[in-house]
C-alpha positions, 0 to 999 in steps of 0.5 A, a space after each residue: 248396960 253391963 256385960 259380964 264375961 265368964 271363962 272356963 274350959 267347961 270339960 264338962 259344963 256342970 252344976 257348979 258352973 250353972 250356979 255361978 252363971 245364976 249368980 252372975 246374971 243377977 249382976 249384969 245385963 248380958 253375959 259372955 261365956 268364953 270357952 277356954 282351950 277351945 282348940 283342945 279336945 279328945 284327951 282325958 283332960 279336954 275330952 269335948 270339942 268347942 262345938 260340943 261345949 257350946 251345945 252343952 252351955 247353950 242348951 243349959 242356958 236356954 231357960 234364961 230369959 232375963 238376959 242375953 247370953 253369948 257363948 264364944 270359943 277362945 283358943 289357947 295362945 300360951 302367951 300370958 302377957 297378951 292373953 287378955 287382948 287375944 280374948 278381947 279380940 275373940 269376944 264381944 266387948 265386956 265390962 267385968 270379968 268373973 273368975 276365981 283363977 289367980 292367974 286369970 285374975 292377975 291378967 285381967 287386973 293388969 289389963 285394967 279390967 274389973 274382976 269379980 270373984 264368984 262363989 264356988 259351989 260344992 267344989 270337992 264334987 263339982 269339979 271337972 276333973 272329979 266328974 271326968 274321973 267318974 266318967 272314966 271309971 263308970 261311976 255315977 256322974 249324971 246328977 252333977 250336970 244340968 240335964 241338957 249337958 247329960 243329953 249332949 254327952 249321951 248324943 255324942 257318945 262322950 262316955 265311950 270317948 273319954 274312956 277310950 282316950 283315958 286308955 291311950 292318953 299319957 297326960 294324967 287327969 287333972 
């Protein structure tokens, strides 16, 4: 049995993430999705809580019957040399990690973990920072997200939150 691991901030979980998951599930028997920066929320860069992101992802994956999925929060530790062991302590065991982030790939490879890169889908549009900017500006964002994510954001008044924190947040959107 092969268990894969896919990490991201998922601020928010969007159609590009969903397409990556759809590709990964063809290669593994189980999938762990790690919610990075789980300790961060209510900022322009990280507007949603770990719990809200767990809801977004769990609801978006509810239709997947082929494999078992786990969604786990991973807090930042800001110490790259021990990041993989920290992540492993917060997650079910996994055999292969999926990432396109050069630092994440480096850290997993140094730990001896197999890393596979996943295809990126329409990256100019399906990018968290682009979607968050659309939310802040009141532009159309809904078609870029799975319907369960749209429902979650509406349930938590996420647009009001991101617009409010954008007014007060000194960190540029990125």
